[in-house]
N, C-alpha and C positions, 0 to 999 in steps of 0.2 A: 253087359255090368249086370252081376245077380250079388243079391245083398241078403246072404242068408238069415235065420234068426238069429243061428250063433257068430254073424258077421255082425251082426246089427249089436246085440249084447255085450262085443267083443269091442266096442267104438268109445274112443274117448269122452267120457262126461260132456262136454260143452257142444263136440262135434257131434255127438247123438243126438242132441237138444236138439240143436239147432237142424239136422237131418230129419226128424221127426216133422217137426215143427212147418217145415217148410214142403213135406214131402205132400200134401192134402190140395196142394195150390193157392188161390187167391182165395181171402176168408174175409167176412165182413171186418170192420173196425169200429170200435165206438171209447168213448173219452164217457168212463162213469162217473156219475156225482152223488156224491151221497155229503150226511151230515148227521155228527154225533148228536150229544142231548144238552152237551156244552156249548152246541151253535157253532163246532169248529167243522169246517167242511173238507172235503177227499175228491181227488181228483184222479181218477187211474185208468192206464187204454187196455184195452181186453180185445181180444178175437176172438173169443168162444161163446158167443153168443148165435144162438138160432131160433128157430121158430121150432114153435111146441104145438099153436092150437089157431083157429082165426074164432071162435065161439066157445068158452070166453075166449081172449083176444090173449094169449101167454107167449111166453120169450124167455127161454131157458139161457144158463150159461154156467161155467165150469169156473171155480176155483181150487187153484191148486195149492196140494198141502201146505209151501211155505213162500215165501215171497213177500211182495210188497203190496196184497190185496187185502191183509190182515184187518185195517184200518174198515177198510171199503165191507166188510163183511161183518166186523160186529157194528158199524153205525148202521147198516141196516136193520141190523137183528134189535136197534135201540129205536131206528124210529118205523121201519117198516117203510119205509118209499125210498125210492133210489132213482134216479134219471139214466137214459140211454142216448149219447152225443152226438152226433158222425162228425167225421175231421173233414175237415176243405186243402185243398191243396197249398194255399198259403199257408197253413196250420199247421203242416205235421210237422215241422223239424217240433218246436213246439210242443203238440202232442205227442211226442217222442218222450220229452223229456221230462214227464208226467209219470213215466215209468219209472224214476230213478229212483234211488233209495233215501225217500226224505222222511227225518227223523217221526215216529210215532206222533200222533197228536197235530202235526205242520199243516197246513191248508197247502196244496200244490199251487191252484187258481193264480196268486197271483206272483208266485216264483217264477210260472211257466207261460205267463202273458197272459190268461185267459179271465173273464170276470162271470163272475155269478150273477143268474139271474134265476130270480123267484116268480113264480105264478100263483097266480091268490093265494089259499092257504097250503099248499104243497107244499110239506118240511125240505125235502132236497131240493139241490141248487140246480136249476140247466145250465151250459154254458152259450154263452150269449153271441157267441161267432160260428154256432153250428148251425147249419141248414135245414136240420132234421133232430127236434129236441122229443123224447121220448118221456113219459112221469110213467113207472109202475108202482105197484104197491107188491111186498111178499106174500107170495101164497104158500110156498114150501123152500123145505132146504131138504135135501136130500143127498145122505151118504152114499159113496163110490169106494168100498173096501178095498177094490181091486188095485188099486193106486192110491189112496188115503185123500183122494179127493173131494169138490161137494157139488151137484147142482143145485144151482138158484133157479126157482121158478118164478116169476111175475106176473102180473097180469098189467096190462095195455090200459089206464087213466086217462091218459091225457098225449096228446099228440101236438106238439108246436112246428110249424113248420112255413117258411118263403109260401109266394103265390107260384102258381102255375107249375108246382111240382107234382100235381094229384092230378093224374088223367079223368075225364069222366065217366071211366071204367073204375076207376079207383085207385088203376096204377098207378103207382109212386116212382116218377123218374128220378131214377139217383145221379143219371146224369147230369140233367138239369140240375139237379141239388149241388154237385160238384162232389158229391160223395169221394171220399180216398178208401182205398183197398190196402190188404198185405196179404206178405205169401212171409211164412214165418214169423219171427219176432223182429224184425229190427229192415225191411224190403216192401218200400209203399210205390201203388200206383197207381194214375190216374185207369180210367175205364175208357173202353168202345166199346159203343153200342154198334149190335152184329143183327139183330132183328126180333121182332116179338111175331112167334107163330101162335096158329087157330090150335086148340086143344087137340089134342093126338085122341084117333079114333080108329080102331082096329075097321077095316073094309074087305 
């Protein structure tokens, strides 16, 4: 089966969205925790987080032009801080519900069954039910004119996680952490470890 550019453009909107979103395969899945100046928290589900660099430790993520992320991005602009929290298998259904269209200004934490967790003087809430929690400070927001999206770049300032998840070499074991992954917008998976290989060298 071959899908040409014309074929893709002619797809029904929702079909095309599902097709393109699931095409790259498994992606990272995070709950994004934010809070506004008034202290109202926000929790949203994102599959667009990616590694940008280790020194300084930077993660990027994409915000769509339309959707339910506007409170999240506005909160980040107000406080300069946010959290990324992994999803565990026993919580994936509740995590999915955070993507529902909640009224602006209403927190998703309690209605979806999640507990806010605050660490020291960090403004944004972590998710207490997560086994890996990352606190970030906003460094840059880049407009992407081709599709009117925005790329948020944040620097990691806190990493909170359970015991035994980080190996002696610094490797974060998401199998031990129980991290769930996603394909598309609504299909969730546990992962299976195939193995770790040595650094590739040409011989």
